[in-house]
N, C-alpha and C positions, 0 to 999 in steps of 0.2 A: 451465481452472481445474485445479490439482492440490493434493490435500490433502498438507500437509507435517507438522505435529506439534499435539500438545496439550501444553499448558504446565500443570505441577503445581506449585505451590510447597510446599517440604518444610522443616521446622523440624530435623529430625534426619536428615542426610544418610546416616549409616550404617544407620540403621533403613529409610530409604527405599531403598537399594540392597540390603540384605538381602531386603526384600520384593520389589522389581521384578526384581532379577537372580536371587538365590539362590532365592525361592519361585516366582515367576512364569516365569522362564526367559528374560527379555529378556537383551540383551547391550549394553554401552556402546559406542557407535559413535565418540563424540567428547565432548571435554570442554574447557571454556574456564574459566579463573580469572581474575578481574578485581579485584587487589588495591586499584585506585582505586574502583572501583565498589562492592567489598566484597560480591561474590556469586561463585557457582560455577554454571555450567550444565552439566549432563550429559544427552546424548542417548542415548536407549535404543530399540533396535529388535529386531523378531523377525526370524529367519534367514529365514523364509518371505515376508515383506514388509518388507524393510529401508527402503524410502521412507517408511512410515508410521511416525513416531517419537513418544516421549514425551519431552518436555524437562522434565527436573526442575530447578527454579530453587531454589537455596539462598542466601538472603540471611544474610550472616554476622552482622548486629547481630540480637539476639533480637526477634522479633515474634510477635503472637499472630494466628492465622489463624482465620478463620470460613469455612464453605462457603456457599453460595448454593443455594437450593432448586431454581433453574433448571437447574442442571447435574444430570444423571441419574447416568451411569456411563460406565467405559471396558469395552469388550468385546473378548474375545479367543477365537478358535477354538483348541481344543486336539485333539490326536490321540486321546488317551486321559483323559476327564475324571475317572475314578477315580483314576489315577496323579497327574494334576495337583493333586486334592485331598489326596491322600496327603502329596504333596511340601509342600503348605501345612501340614497337620497336623504334619509332621516339623519344620516350622521354627516351630512354635508360632503359626501364624495361625488365627484362629477361621473355621470355614466357617459363614458366616452362614445361607446357603441351601444344604443339601446336594443333591447331584445324585441326588435319589431316583428321578427318573424316567430316569437314565442320560444326560440331555441338557444340562442347565443347572445351574449352582452360581454363588453369590456369595460374596465375601469382601470385606474391606475393608483399604485401605493403612493404613500407620502415621498417615497425616493423616486417615483417615476417608473416602477416596474409594471409592465402590463399585465393584467390578471384577466383571464377569459373564464367566463361563467357559462356552463352549458348545462341545458336542462335535462334531467333524467328522463329516460324513455322518449316518448314521441313528444314534438314539440307541443306548447299549449297554444289555444287559438289566439289570434291577434287580439290585443287588447290596450285601450287608451289607459294613461298617455303614451304608452310606449310605441303603439303603432304608427304615430304621427311624428314622434321625438327625432329631430336631427342628430347626426353625429356631433361630438363636441371634441375638437382637438385631435389628437393622433392617438391610435390604439394599436 
């Protein structure tokens, strides 16, 4: 068995791409437009692990999405958790759980999906503004 992808439904494709590509740093690997089915599928991957992808599914007709409690979060390893979090701040994404420990942080996608960021290797030494930043919302 081989893991392929996780599908995430999105209502605002531009906001989703700004989050997953611009802030998180994934890249688009392929895209399918289906005028007959009225949907767009966009697959995103990380350069380090291109086989494991996120599939963004955008249904063209308006719909209200609600998340199930059984789904926890997506997790990504990053080379520098402080730089990754700063990139999110620069893109106006709230850091829900700052990397106070130099190891772990959480943000949420525009659709409310929790994203865990984990520092590659050993935790970085505590640094400001992250060390004293409080949690915001839920993660």
